[in-house]
mmCIF file of the N, C-alpha and C atoms, coordinates in Angstrom:
data_MODEL
# 
_entry.id   MODEL 
# 
loop_
_atom_site.group_PDB 
_atom_site.id 
_atom_site.type_symbol 
_atom_site.label_atom_id 
_atom_site.label_alt_id 
_atom_site.label_comp_id 
_atom_site.label_asym_id 
_atom_site.label_entity_id 
_atom_site.label_seq_id 
_atom_site.pdbx_PDB_ins_code 
_atom_site.Cartn_x 
_atom_site.Cartn_y 
_atom_site.Cartn_z 
_atom_site.occupancy 
_atom_site.B_iso_or_equiv 
_atom_site.pdbx_formal_charge 
_atom_site.auth_seq_id 
_atom_site.auth_comp_id 
_atom_site.auth_asym_id 
_atom_site.auth_atom_id 
_atom_site.pdbx_PDB_model_num 
ATOM 1   N N  . MET A 1 1  ? 5.711   -14.277 -15.099 1.00 0.00 ? 1  MET A N  1 
ATOM 2   C CA . MET A 1 1  ? 4.315   -14.646 -14.967 1.00 0.00 ? 1  MET A CA 1 
ATOM 3   C C  . MET A 1 1  ? 4.124   -15.567 -13.764 1.00 0.00 ? 1  MET A C  1 
ATOM 4   N N  . LEU A 1 2  ? 5.050   -16.428 -13.505 1.00 0.00 ? 2  LEU A N  1 
ATOM 5   C CA . LEU A 1 2  ? 4.939   -17.353 -12.382 1.00 0.00 ? 2  LEU A CA 1 
ATOM 6   C C  . LEU A 1 2  ? 4.926   -16.610 -11.047 1.00 0.00 ? 2  LEU A C  1 
ATOM 7   N N  . HIS A 1 3  ? 5.850   -15.659 -10.879 1.00 0.00 ? 3  HIS A N  1 
ATOM 8   C CA . HIS A 1 3  ? 5.913   -14.930 -9.615  1.00 0.00 ? 3  HIS A CA 1 
ATOM 9   C C  . HIS A 1 3  ? 4.680   -14.071 -9.389  1.00 0.00 ? 3  HIS A C  1 
ATOM 10  N N  . THR A 1 4  ? 4.215   -13.414 -10.435 1.00 0.00 ? 4  THR A N  1 
ATOM 11  C CA . THR A 1 4  ? 3.011   -12.598 -10.299 1.00 0.00 ? 4  THR A CA 1 
ATOM 12  C C  . THR A 1 4  ? 1.805   -13.466 -9.984  1.00 0.00 ? 4  THR A C  1 
ATOM 13  N N  . GLY A 1 5  ? 1.712   -14.611 -10.621 1.00 0.00 ? 5  GLY A N  1 
ATOM 14  C CA . GLY A 1 5  ? 0.606   -15.527 -10.343 1.00 0.00 ? 5  GLY A CA 1 
ATOM 15  C C  . GLY A 1 5  ? 0.602   -15.988 -8.897  1.00 0.00 ? 5  GLY A C  1 
ATOM 16  N N  . ILE A 1 6  ? 1.765   -16.340 -8.383  1.00 0.00 ? 6  ILE A N  1 
ATOM 17  C CA . ILE A 1 6  ? 1.861   -16.768 -6.978  1.00 0.00 ? 6  ILE A CA 1 
ATOM 18  C C  . ILE A 1 6  ? 1.490   -15.623 -6.049  1.00 0.00 ? 6  ILE A C  1 
ATOM 19  N N  . ALA A 1 7  ? 1.974   -14.423 -6.349  1.00 0.00 ? 7  ALA A N  1 
ATOM 20  C CA . ALA A 1 7  ? 1.655   -13.263 -5.507  1.00 0.00 ? 7  ALA A CA 1 
ATOM 21  C C  . ALA A 1 7  ? 0.152   -13.001 -5.482  1.00 0.00 ? 7  ALA A C  1 
ATOM 22  N N  . TYR A 1 8  ? -0.501  -13.069 -6.628  1.00 0.00 ? 8  TYR A N  1 
ATOM 23  C CA . TYR A 1 8  ? -1.945  -12.817 -6.669  1.00 0.00 ? 8  TYR A CA 1 
ATOM 24  C C  . TYR A 1 8  ? -2.732  -13.915 -5.966  1.00 0.00 ? 8  TYR A C  1 
ATOM 25  N N  . VAL A 1 9  ? -2.313  -15.157 -6.086  1.00 0.00 ? 9  VAL A N  1 
ATOM 26  C CA . VAL A 1 9  ? -2.994  -16.243 -5.373  1.00 0.00 ? 9  VAL A CA 1 
ATOM 27  C C  . VAL A 1 9  ? -2.858  -16.045 -3.871  1.00 0.00 ? 9  VAL A C  1 
ATOM 28  N N  . LEU A 1 10 ? -1.671  -15.704 -3.400  1.00 0.00 ? 10 LEU A N  1 
ATOM 29  C CA . LEU A 1 10 ? -1.476  -15.471 -1.969  1.00 0.00 ? 10 LEU A CA 1 
ATOM 30  C C  . LEU A 1 10 ? -2.285  -14.273 -1.472  1.00 0.00 ? 10 LEU A C  1 
ATOM 31  N N  . MET A 1 11 ? -2.261  -13.172 -2.229  1.00 0.00 ? 11 MET A N  1 
ATOM 32  C CA . MET A 1 11 ? -3.013  -11.989 -1.804  1.00 0.00 ? 11 MET A CA 1 
ATOM 33  C C  . MET A 1 11 ? -4.510  -12.259 -1.786  1.00 0.00 ? 11 MET A C  1 
ATOM 34  N N  . ASN A 1 12 ? -5.032  -12.846 -2.857  1.00 0.00 ? 12 ASN A N  1 
ATOM 35  C CA . ASN A 1 12 ? -6.473  -13.080 -2.930  1.00 0.00 ? 12 ASN A CA 1 
ATOM 36  C C  . ASN A 1 12 ? -6.944  -14.121 -1.931  1.00 0.00 ? 12 ASN A C  1 
ATOM 37  N N  . SER A 1 13 ? -6.104  -15.066 -1.561  1.00 0.00 ? 13 SER A N  1 
ATOM 38  C CA . SER A 1 13 ? -6.513  -16.036 -0.537  1.00 0.00 ? 13 SER A CA 1 
ATOM 39  C C  . SER A 1 13 ? -6.497  -15.417 0.858   1.00 0.00 ? 13 SER A C  1 
ATOM 40  N N  . ALA A 1 14 ? -5.730  -14.353 1.049   1.00 0.00 ? 14 ALA A N  1 
ATOM 41  C CA . ALA A 1 14 ? -5.683  -13.686 2.350   1.00 0.00 ? 14 ALA A CA 1 
ATOM 42  C C  . ALA A 1 14 ? -6.814  -12.678 2.533   1.00 0.00 ? 14 ALA A C  1 
ATOM 43  N N  . PHE A 1 15 ? -7.389  -12.178 1.459   1.00 0.00 ? 15 PHE A N  1 
ATOM 44  C CA . PHE A 1 15 ? -8.400  -11.123 1.549   1.00 0.00 ? 15 PHE A CA 1 
ATOM 45  C C  . PHE A 1 15 ? -9.596  -11.456 2.437   1.00 0.00 ? 15 PHE A C  1 
ATOM 46  N N  . PRO A 1 16 ? -10.147 -12.661 2.425   1.00 0.00 ? 16 PRO A N  1 
ATOM 47  C CA . PRO A 1 16 ? -11.298 -12.912 3.301   1.00 0.00 ? 16 PRO A CA 1 
ATOM 48  C C  . PRO A 1 16 ? -10.989 -12.788 4.796   1.00 0.00 ? 16 PRO A C  1 
ATOM 49  N N  . ARG A 1 17 ? -9.734  -12.883 5.170   1.00 0.00 ? 17 ARG A N  1 
ATOM 50  C CA . ARG A 1 17 ? -9.361  -12.819 6.584   1.00 0.00 ? 17 ARG A CA 1 
ATOM 51  C C  . ARG A 1 17 ? -8.929  -11.420 7.025   1.00 0.00 ? 17 ARG A C  1 
ATOM 52  N N  . LEU A 1 18 ? -8.911  -10.459 6.107   1.00 0.00 ? 18 LEU A N  1 
ATOM 53  C CA . LEU A 1 18 ? -8.403  -9.126  6.399   1.00 0.00 ? 18 LEU A CA 1 
ATOM 54  C C  . LEU A 1 18 ? -9.510  -8.090  6.393   1.00 0.00 ? 18 LEU A C  1 
ATOM 55  N N  . THR A 1 19 ? -9.239  -6.965  7.044   1.00 0.00 ? 19 THR A N  1 
ATOM 56  C CA . THR A 1 19 ? -10.189 -5.858  7.033   1.00 0.00 ? 19 THR A CA 1 
ATOM 57  C C  . THR A 1 19 ? -10.024 -5.050  5.749   1.00 0.00 ? 19 THR A C  1 
ATOM 58  N N  . THR A 1 20 ? -11.010 -4.253  5.429   1.00 0.00 ? 20 THR A N  1 
ATOM 59  C CA . THR A 1 20 ? -10.985 -3.464  4.199   1.00 0.00 ? 20 THR A CA 1 
ATOM 60  C C  . THR A 1 20 ? -9.800  -2.500  4.139   1.00 0.00 ? 20 THR A C  1 
ATOM 61  N N  . PRO A 1 21 ? -9.477  -1.755  5.204   1.00 0.00 ? 21 PRO A N  1 
ATOM 62  C CA . PRO A 1 21 ? -8.309  -0.864  5.106   1.00 0.00 ? 21 PRO A CA 1 
ATOM 63  C C  . PRO A 1 21 ? -7.001  -1.618  4.848   1.00 0.00 ? 21 PRO A C  1 
ATOM 64  N N  . VAL A 1 22 ? -6.845  -2.775  5.451   1.00 0.00 ? 22 VAL A N  1 
ATOM 65  C CA . VAL A 1 22 ? -5.622  -3.550  5.248   1.00 0.00 ? 22 VAL A CA 1 
ATOM 66  C C  . VAL A 1 22 ? -5.551  -4.058  3.805   1.00 0.00 ? 22 VAL A C  1 
ATOM 67  N N  . ILE A 1 23 ? -6.671  -4.478  3.261   1.00 0.00 ? 23 ILE A N  1 
ATOM 68  C CA . ILE A 1 23 ? -6.698  -4.917  1.856   1.00 0.00 ? 23 ILE A CA 1 
ATOM 69  C C  . ILE A 1 23 ? -6.299  -3.773  0.933   1.00 0.00 ? 23 ILE A C  1 
ATOM 70  N N  . GLY A 1 24 ? -6.809  -2.588  1.193   1.00 0.00 ? 24 GLY A N  1 
ATOM 71  C CA . GLY A 1 24 ? -6.452  -1.423  0.380   1.00 0.00 ? 24 GLY A CA 1 
ATOM 72  C C  . GLY A 1 24 ? -4.971  -1.118  0.441   1.00 0.00 ? 24 GLY A C  1 
ATOM 73  N N  . ILE A 1 25 ? -4.394  -1.193  1.622   1.00 0.00 ? 25 ILE A N  1 
ATOM 74  C CA . ILE A 1 25 ? -2.967  -0.925  1.773   1.00 0.00 ? 25 ILE A CA 1 
ATOM 75  C C  . ILE A 1 25 ? -2.137  -1.988  1.070   1.00 0.00 ? 25 ILE A C  1 
ATOM 76  N N  . ILE A 1 26 ? -2.512  -3.251  1.215   1.00 0.00 ? 26 ILE A N  1 
ATOM 77  C CA . ILE A 1 26 ? -1.772  -4.325  0.546   1.00 0.00 ? 26 ILE A CA 1 
ATOM 78  C C  . ILE A 1 26 ? -1.809  -4.134  -0.971  1.00 0.00 ? 26 ILE A C  1 
ATOM 79  N N  . THR A 1 27 ? -2.954  -3.722  -1.480  1.00 0.00 ? 27 THR A N  1 
ATOM 80  C CA . THR A 1 27 ? -3.094  -3.522  -2.922  1.00 0.00 ? 27 THR A CA 1 
ATOM 81  C C  . THR A 1 27 ? -2.161  -2.428  -3.421  1.00 0.00 ? 27 THR A C  1 
ATOM 82  N N  . PHE A 1 28 ? -1.956  -1.377  -2.613  1.00 0.00 ? 28 PHE A N  1 
ATOM 83  C CA . PHE A 1 28 ? -1.073  -0.291  -3.029  1.00 0.00 ? 28 PHE A CA 1 
ATOM 84  C C  . PHE A 1 28 ? 0.392   -0.566  -2.715  1.00 0.00 ? 28 PHE A C  1 
ATOM 85  N N  . ILE A 1 29 ? 0.676   -1.374  -1.702  1.00 0.00 ? 29 ILE A N  1 
ATOM 86  C CA . ILE A 1 29 ? 2.061   -1.667  -1.339  1.00 0.00 ? 29 ILE A CA 1 
ATOM 87  C C  . ILE A 1 29 ? 2.734   -2.545  -2.390  1.00 0.00 ? 29 ILE A C  1 
ATOM 88  N N  . TYR A 1 30 ? 1.974   -3.429  -2.997  1.00 0.00 ? 30 TYR A N  1 
ATOM 89  C CA . TYR A 1 30 ? 2.543   -4.361  -3.973  1.00 0.00 ? 30 TYR A CA 1 
ATOM 90  C C  . TYR A 1 30 ? 3.320   -3.650  -5.088  1.00 0.00 ? 30 TYR A C  1 
ATOM 91  N N  . PRO A 1 31 ? 2.767   -2.620  -5.754  1.00 0.00 ? 31 PRO A N  1 
ATOM 92  C CA . PRO A 1 31 ? 3.559   -1.942  -6.792  1.00 0.00 ? 31 PRO A CA 1 
ATOM 93  C C  . PRO A 1 31 ? 4.748   -1.167  -6.233  1.00 0.00 ? 31 PRO A C  1 
ATOM 94  N N  . VAL A 1 32 ? 4.613   -0.623  -5.025  1.00 0.00 ? 32 VAL A N  1 
ATOM 95  C CA . VAL A 1 32 ? 5.727   0.114   -4.425  1.00 0.00 ? 32 VAL A CA 1 
ATOM 96  C C  . VAL A 1 32 ? 6.905   -0.827  -4.183  1.00 0.00 ? 32 VAL A C  1 
ATOM 97  N N  . VAL A 1 33 ? 6.610   -1.988  -3.644  1.00 0.00 ? 33 VAL A N  1 
ATOM 98  C CA . VAL A 1 33 ? 7.666   -2.971  -3.405  1.00 0.00 ? 33 VAL A CA 1 
ATOM 99  C C  . VAL A 1 33 ? 8.289   -3.407  -4.726  1.00 0.00 ? 33 VAL A C  1 
ATOM 100 N N  . ALA A 1 34 ? 7.475   -3.578  -5.737  1.00 0.00 ? 34 ALA A N  1 
ATOM 101 C CA . ALA A 1 34 ? 8.007   -3.972  -7.046  1.00 0.00 ? 34 ALA A CA 1 
ATOM 102 C C  . ALA A 1 34 ? 8.935   -2.900  -7.602  1.00 0.00 ? 34 ALA A C  1 
ATOM 103 N N  . ILE A 1 35 ? 8.569   -1.641  -7.455  1.00 0.00 ? 35 ILE A N  1 
ATOM 104 C CA . ILE A 1 35 ? 9.405   -0.555  -7.963  1.00 0.00 ? 35 ILE A CA 1 
ATOM 105 C C  . ILE A 1 35 ? 10.714  -0.488  -7.176  1.00 0.00 ? 35 ILE A C  1 
ATOM 106 N N  . ILE A 1 36 ? 10.613  -0.546  -5.863  1.00 0.00 ? 36 ILE A N  1 
ATOM 107 C CA . ILE A 1 36 ? 11.817  -0.406  -5.038  1.00 0.00 ? 36 ILE A CA 1 
ATOM 108 C C  . ILE A 1 36 ? 12.733  -1.618  -5.197  1.00 0.00 ? 36 ILE A C  1 
ATOM 109 N N  . ILE A 1 37 ? 12.200  -2.797  -5.003  1.00 0.00 ? 37 ILE A N  1 
ATOM 110 C CA . ILE A 1 37 ? 13.049  -3.986  -5.006  1.00 0.00 ? 37 ILE A CA 1 
ATOM 111 C C  . ILE A 1 37 ? 13.506  -4.350  -6.407  1.00 0.00 ? 37 ILE A C  1 
ATOM 112 N N  . VAL A 1 38 ? 12.581  -4.417  -7.330  1.00 0.00 ? 38 VAL A N  1 
ATOM 113 C CA . VAL A 1 38 ? 12.944  -4.896  -8.662  1.00 0.00 ? 38 VAL A CA 1 
ATOM 114 C C  . VAL A 1 38 ? 13.625  -3.810  -9.483  1.00 0.00 ? 38 VAL A C  1 
ATOM 115 N N  . ASP A 1 39 ? 12.969  -2.687  -9.647  1.00 0.00 ? 39 ASP A N  1 
ATOM 116 C CA . ASP A 1 39 ? 13.496  -1.668  -10.549 1.00 0.00 ? 39 ASP A CA 1 
ATOM 117 C C  . ASP A 1 39 ? 14.763  -1.019  -10.008 1.00 0.00 ? 39 ASP A C  1 
ATOM 118 N N  . TRP A 1 40 ? 14.749  -0.648  -8.743  1.00 0.00 ? 40 TRP A N  1 
ATOM 119 C CA . TRP A 1 40 ? 15.883  0.073   -8.175  1.00 0.00 ? 40 TRP A CA 1 
ATOM 120 C C  . TRP A 1 40 ? 16.991  -0.871  -7.718  1.00 0.00 ? 40 TRP A C  1 
ATOM 121 N N  . ALA A 1 41 ? 16.654  -1.845  -6.879  1.00 0.00 ? 41 ALA A N  1 
ATOM 122 C CA . ALA A 1 41 ? 17.687  -2.700  -6.289  1.00 0.00 ? 41 ALA A CA 1 
ATOM 123 C C  . ALA A 1 41 ? 18.255  -3.710  -7.283  1.00 0.00 ? 41 ALA A C  1 
ATOM 124 N N  . VAL A 1 42 ? 17.407  -4.316  -8.094  1.00 0.00 ? 42 VAL A N  1 
ATOM 125 C CA . VAL A 1 42 ? 17.881  -5.360  -9.007  1.00 0.00 ? 42 VAL A CA 1 
ATOM 126 C C  . VAL A 1 42 ? 18.451  -4.764  -10.290 1.00 0.00 ? 42 VAL A C  1 
ATOM 127 N N  . TYR A 1 43 ? 17.711  -3.843  -10.912 1.00 0.00 ? 43 TYR A N  1 
ATOM 128 C CA . TYR A 1 43 ? 18.140  -3.302  -12.203 1.00 0.00 ? 43 TYR A CA 1 
ATOM 129 C C  . TYR A 1 43 ? 18.958  -2.019  -12.091 1.00 0.00 ? 43 TYR A C  1 
ATOM 130 N N  . GLY A 1 44 ? 18.993  -1.400  -10.929 1.00 0.00 ? 44 GLY A N  1 
ATOM 131 C CA . GLY A 1 44 ? 19.798  -0.203  -10.737 1.00 0.00 ? 44 GLY A CA 1 
ATOM 132 C C  . GLY A 1 44 ? 19.223  1.066   -11.323 1.00 0.00 ? 44 GLY A C  1 
ATOM 133 N N  . HIS A 1 45 ? 17.928  1.080   -11.651 1.00 0.00 ? 45 HIS A N  1 
ATOM 134 C CA . HIS A 1 45 ? 17.312  2.301   -12.173 1.00 0.00 ? 45 HIS A CA 1 
ATOM 135 C C  . HIS A 1 45 ? 17.044  3.259   -11.021 1.00 0.00 ? 45 HIS A C  1 
ATOM 136 N N  . PRO A 1 46 ? 17.440  4.509   -11.175 1.00 0.00 ? 46 PRO A N  1 
ATOM 137 C CA . PRO A 1 46 ? 17.169  5.475   -10.100 1.00 0.00 ? 46 PRO A CA 1 
ATOM 138 C C  . PRO A 1 46 ? 15.676  5.805   -10.023 1.00 0.00 ? 46 PRO A C  1 
ATOM 139 N N  . LEU A 1 47 ? 15.227  6.114   -8.831  1.00 0.00 ? 47 LEU A N  1 
ATOM 140 C CA . LEU A 1 47 ? 13.833  6.516   -8.655  1.00 0.00 ? 47 LEU A CA 1 
ATOM 141 C C  . LEU A 1 47 ? 13.681  7.959   -9.111  1.00 0.00 ? 47 LEU A C  1 
ATOM 142 N N  . GLY A 1 48 ? 12.643  8.227   -9.874  1.00 0.00 ? 48 GLY A N  1 
ATOM 143 C CA . GLY A 1 48 ? 12.371  9.582   -10.334 1.00 0.00 ? 48 GLY A CA 1 
ATOM 144 C C  . GLY A 1 48 ? 11.538  10.338  -9.314  1.00 0.00 ? 48 GLY A C  1 
ATOM 145 N N  . PRO A 1 49 ? 11.434  11.644  -9.476  1.00 0.00 ? 49 PRO A N  1 
ATOM 146 C CA . PRO A 1 49 ? 10.643  12.447  -8.540  1.00 0.00 ? 49 PRO A CA 1 
ATOM 147 C C  . PRO A 1 49 ? 9.173   12.024  -8.509  1.00 0.00 ? 49 PRO A C  1 
ATOM 148 N N  . ALA A 1 50 ? 8.615   11.663  -9.646  1.00 0.00 ? 50 ALA A N  1 
ATOM 149 C CA . ALA A 1 50 ? 7.209   11.246  -9.681  1.00 0.00 ? 50 ALA A CA 1 
ATOM 150 C C  . ALA A 1 50 ? 7.015   9.943   -8.919  1.00 0.00 ? 50 ALA A C  1 
ATOM 151 N N  . GLN A 1 51 ? 7.959   9.015   -9.049  1.00 0.00 ? 51 GLN A N  1 
ATOM 152 C CA . GLN A 1 51 ? 7.858   7.760   -8.314  1.00 0.00 ? 51 GLN A CA 1 
ATOM 153 C C  . GLN A 1 51 ? 7.971   8.003   -6.813  1.00 0.00 ? 51 GLN A C  1 
ATOM 154 N N  . ALA A 1 52 ? 8.927   8.815   -6.411  1.00 0.00 ? 52 ALA A N  1 
ATOM 155 C CA . ALA A 1 52 ? 9.094   9.121   -4.992  1.00 0.00 ? 52 ALA A CA 1 
ATOM 156 C C  . ALA A 1 52 ? 7.865   9.842   -4.440  1.00 0.00 ? 52 ALA A C  1 
ATOM 157 N N  . ALA A 1 53 ? 7.314   10.778  -5.221  1.00 0.00 ? 53 ALA A N  1 
ATOM 158 C CA . ALA A 1 53 ? 6.120   11.503  -4.781  1.00 0.00 ? 53 ALA A CA 1 
ATOM 159 C C  . ALA A 1 53 ? 4.911   10.571  -4.678  1.00 0.00 ? 53 ALA A C  1 
ATOM 160 N N  . GLY A 1 54 ? 4.840   9.571   -5.525  1.00 0.00 ? 54 GLY A N  1 
ATOM 161 C CA . GLY A 1 54 ? 3.746   8.611   -5.453  1.00 0.00 ? 54 GLY A CA 1 
ATOM 162 C C  . GLY A 1 54 ? 3.895   7.639   -4.302  1.00 0.00 ? 54 GLY A C  1 
ATOM 163 N N  . MET A 1 55 ? 5.138   7.312   -3.948  1.00 0.00 ? 55 MET A N  1 
ATOM 164 C CA . MET A 1 55 ? 5.370   6.382   -2.847  1.00 0.00 ? 55 MET A CA 1 
ATOM 165 C C  . MET A 1 55 ? 5.129   7.010   -1.488  1.00 0.00 ? 55 MET A C  1 
ATOM 166 N N  . ALA A 1 56 ? 5.343   8.310   -1.373  1.00 0.00 ? 56 ALA A N  1 
ATOM 167 C CA . ALA A 1 56 ? 5.195   8.982   -0.080  1.00 0.00 ? 56 ALA A CA 1 
ATOM 168 C C  . ALA A 1 56 ? 3.791   8.847   0.501   1.00 0.00 ? 56 ALA A C  1 
ATOM 169 N N  . PRO A 1 57 ? 2.714   9.162   -0.229  1.00 0.00 ? 57 PRO A N  1 
ATOM 170 C CA . PRO A 1 57 ? 1.391   9.011   0.384   1.00 0.00 ? 57 PRO A CA 1 
ATOM 171 C C  . PRO A 1 57 ? 1.043   7.556   0.689   1.00 0.00 ? 57 PRO A C  1 
ATOM 172 N N  . ILE A 1 58 ? 1.570   6.637   -0.106  1.00 0.00 ? 58 ILE A N  1 
ATOM 173 C CA . ILE A 1 58 ? 1.316   5.222   0.175   1.00 0.00 ? 58 ILE A CA 1 
ATOM 174 C C  . ILE A 1 58 ? 1.994   4.829   1.479   1.00 0.00 ? 58 ILE A C  1 
ATOM 175 N N  . ALA A 1 59 ? 3.213   5.314   1.695   1.00 0.00 ? 59 ALA A N  1 
ATOM 176 C CA . ALA A 1 59 ? 3.923   5.026   2.946   1.00 0.00 ? 59 ALA A CA 1 
ATOM 177 C C  . ALA A 1 59 ? 3.193   5.633   4.144   1.00 0.00 ? 59 ALA A C  1 
ATOM 178 N N  . VAL A 1 60 ? 2.717   6.861   3.999   1.00 0.00 ? 60 VAL A N  1 
ATOM 179 C CA . VAL A 1 60 ? 1.984   7.518   5.091   1.00 0.00 ? 60 VAL A CA 1 
ATOM 180 C C  . VAL A 1 60 ? 0.676   6.772   5.375   1.00 0.00 ? 60 VAL A C  1 
ATOM 181 N N  . ALA A 1 61 ? -0.033  6.363   4.332   1.00 0.00 ? 61 ALA A N  1 
ATOM 182 C CA . ALA A 1 61 ? -1.284  5.620   4.524   1.00 0.00 ? 61 ALA A CA 1 
ATOM 183 C C  . ALA A 1 61 ? -1.032  4.280   5.192   1.00 0.00 ? 61 ALA A C  1 
ATOM 184 N N  . THR A 1 62 ? 0.062   3.625   4.826   1.00 0.00 ? 62 THR A N  1 
ATOM 185 C CA . THR A 1 62 ? 0.403   2.354   5.458   1.00 0.00 ? 62 THR A CA 1 
ATOM 186 C C  . THR A 1 62 ? 0.669   2.552   6.943   1.00 0.00 ? 62 THR A C  1 
ATOM 187 N N  . LEU A 1 63 ? 1.431   3.576   7.277   1.00 0.00 ? 63 LEU A N  1 
ATOM 188 C CA . LEU A 1 63 ? 1.664   3.870   8.690   1.00 0.00 ? 63 LEU A CA 1 
ATOM 189 C C  . LEU A 1 63 ? 0.360   4.165   9.417   1.00 0.00 ? 63 LEU A C  1 
ATOM 190 N N  . GLY A 1 64 ? -0.503  4.940   8.767   1.00 0.00 ? 64 GLY A N  1 
ATOM 191 C CA . GLY A 1 64 ? -1.775  5.280   9.391   1.00 0.00 ? 64 GLY A CA 1 
ATOM 192 C C  . GLY A 1 64 ? -2.626  4.066   9.699   1.00 0.00 ? 64 GLY A C  1 
ATOM 193 N N  . VAL A 1 65 ? -2.692  3.130   8.779   1.00 0.00 ? 65 VAL A N  1 
ATOM 194 C CA . VAL A 1 65 ? -3.476  1.918   9.007   1.00 0.00 ? 65 VAL A CA 1 
ATOM 195 C C  . VAL A 1 65 ? -2.834  1.070   10.089  1.00 0.00 ? 65 VAL A C  1 
ATOM 196 N N  . ARG A 1 66 ? -1.515  0.895   10.023  1.00 0.00 ? 66 ARG A N  1 
ATOM 197 C CA . ARG A 1 66 ? -0.823  0.053   11.001  1.00 0.00 ? 66 ARG A CA 1 
ATOM 198 C C  . ARG A 1 66 ? -0.874  0.645   12.405  1.00 0.00 ? 66 ARG A C  1 
ATOM 199 N N  . LEU A 1 67 ? -0.838  1.974   12.510  1.00 0.00 ? 67 LEU A N  1 
ATOM 200 C CA . LEU A 1 67 ? -0.848  2.621   13.818  1.00 0.00 ? 67 LEU A CA 1 
ATOM 201 C C  . LEU A 1 67 ? -2.245  3.014   14.288  1.00 0.00 ? 67 LEU A C  1 
ATOM 202 N N  . GLY A 1 68 ? -3.253  2.761   13.458  1.00 0.00 ? 68 GLY A N  1 
ATOM 203 C CA . GLY A 1 68 ? -4.634  3.031   13.851  1.00 0.00 ? 68 GLY A CA 1 
ATOM 204 C C  . GLY A 1 68 ? -5.019  4.498   13.841  1.00 0.00 ? 68 GLY A C  1 
ATOM 205 N N  . TRP A 1 69 ? -4.407  5.299   12.974  1.00 0.00 ? 69 TRP A N  1 
ATOM 206 C CA . TRP A 1 69 ? -4.764  6.710   12.903  1.00 0.00 ? 69 TRP A CA 1 
ATOM 207 C C  . TRP A 1 69 ? -6.207  6.851   12.453  1.00 0.00 ? 69 TRP A C  1 
ATOM 208 N N  . ARG A 1 70 ? -6.903  7.835   12.987  1.00 0.00 ? 70 ARG A N  1 
ATOM 209 C CA . ARG A 1 70 ? -8.281  8.129   12.609  1.00 0.00 ? 70 ARG A CA 1 
ATOM 210 C C  . ARG A 1 70 ? -8.413  9.618   12.339  1.00 0.00 ? 70 ARG A C  1 
ATOM 211 N N  . PHE A 1 71 ? -9.262  9.957   11.380  1.00 0.00 ? 71 PHE A N  1 
ATOM 212 C CA . PHE A 1 71 ? -9.575  11.355  11.148  1.00 0.00 ? 71 PHE A CA 1 
ATOM 213 C C  . PHE A 1 71 ? -10.518 11.818  12.244  1.00 0.00 ? 71 PHE A C  1 
ATOM 214 N N  . PRO A 1 72 ? -10.333 13.036  12.740  1.00 0.00 ? 72 PRO A N  1 
ATOM 215 C CA . PRO A 1 72 ? -11.260 13.518  13.768  1.00 0.00 ? 72 PRO A CA 1 
ATOM 216 C C  . PRO A 1 72 ? -12.660 13.710  13.184  1.00 0.00 ? 72 PRO A C  1 
ATOM 217 N N  . LEU A 1 73 ? -13.639 13.248  13.916  1.00 0.00 ? 73 LEU A N  1 
ATOM 218 C CA . LEU A 1 73 ? -15.024 13.401  13.466  1.00 0.00 ? 73 LEU A CA 1 
ATOM 219 C C  . LEU A 1 73 ? -15.585 14.716  13.982  1.00 0.00 ? 73 LEU A C  1 
ATOM 220 N N  . ARG A 1 74 ? -16.326 15.384  13.128  1.00 0.00 ? 74 ARG A N  1 
ATOM 221 C CA . ARG A 1 74 ? -16.979 16.631  13.546  1.00 0.00 ? 74 ARG A CA 1 
ATOM 222 C C  . ARG A 1 74 ? -18.305 16.277  14.210  1.00 0.00 ? 74 ARG A C  1 
ATOM 223 N N  . ARG A 1 75 ? -18.536 16.908  15.314  1.00 0.00 ? 75 ARG A N  1 
ATOM 224 C CA . ARG A 1 75 ? -19.804 16.670  16.001  1.00 0.00 ? 75 ARG A CA 1 
ATOM 225 C C  . ARG A 1 75 ? -20.790 17.752  15.617  1.00 0.00 ? 75 ARG A C  1 
ATOM 226 N N  . VAL A 1 76 ? -21.960 17.314  15.234  1.00 0.00 ? 76 VAL A N  1 
ATOM 227 C CA . VAL A 1 76 ? -23.014 18.254  14.862  1.00 0.00 ? 76 VAL A CA 1 
ATOM 228 C C  . VAL A 1 76 ? -23.914 18.416  16.066  1.00 0.00 ? 76 VAL A C  1 
ATOM 229 N N  . SER A 1 77 ? -24.099 19.659  16.498  1.00 0.00 ? 77 SER A N  1 
ATOM 230 C CA . SER A 1 77 ? -24.945 19.888  17.658  1.00 0.00 ? 77 SER A CA 1 
ATOM 231 C C  . SER A 1 77 ? -26.412 19.827  17.251  1.00 0.00 ? 77 SER A C  1 
ATOM 232 N N  . ALA A 1 78 ? -27.199 19.196  18.111  1.00 0.00 ? 78 ALA A N  1 
ATOM 233 C CA . ALA A 1 78 ? -28.634 19.093  17.849  1.00 0.00 ? 78 ALA A CA 1 
ATOM 234 C C  . ALA A 1 78 ? -29.291 20.423  18.145  1.00 0.00 ? 78 ALA A C  1 
ATOM 235 N N  . ALA A 1 79 ? -30.087 20.912  17.230  1.00 0.00 ? 79 ALA A N  1 
ATOM 236 C CA . ALA A 1 79 ? -30.720 22.229  17.413  1.00 0.00 ? 79 ALA A CA 1 
ATOM 237 C C  . ALA A 1 79 ? -32.154 22.081  17.819  1.00 0.00 ? 79 ALA A C  1 
# 
């Protein structure tokens, strides 16, 4: 409870200084780090296919935000 409380205080105090996409990524990275570091590295539990499949889009989204990827916008021609 102590570690989670400290993590939430740090995250919530940083939110006013961050952009919305970065806040979204931080919110999703927190459980991924917990699964990888705590469950796998500390307790030795292997990652299951569902966990790996869930982590992949989070990793791609994190890269996209950090590297500034943008979806191409469609231009509508004026008629």
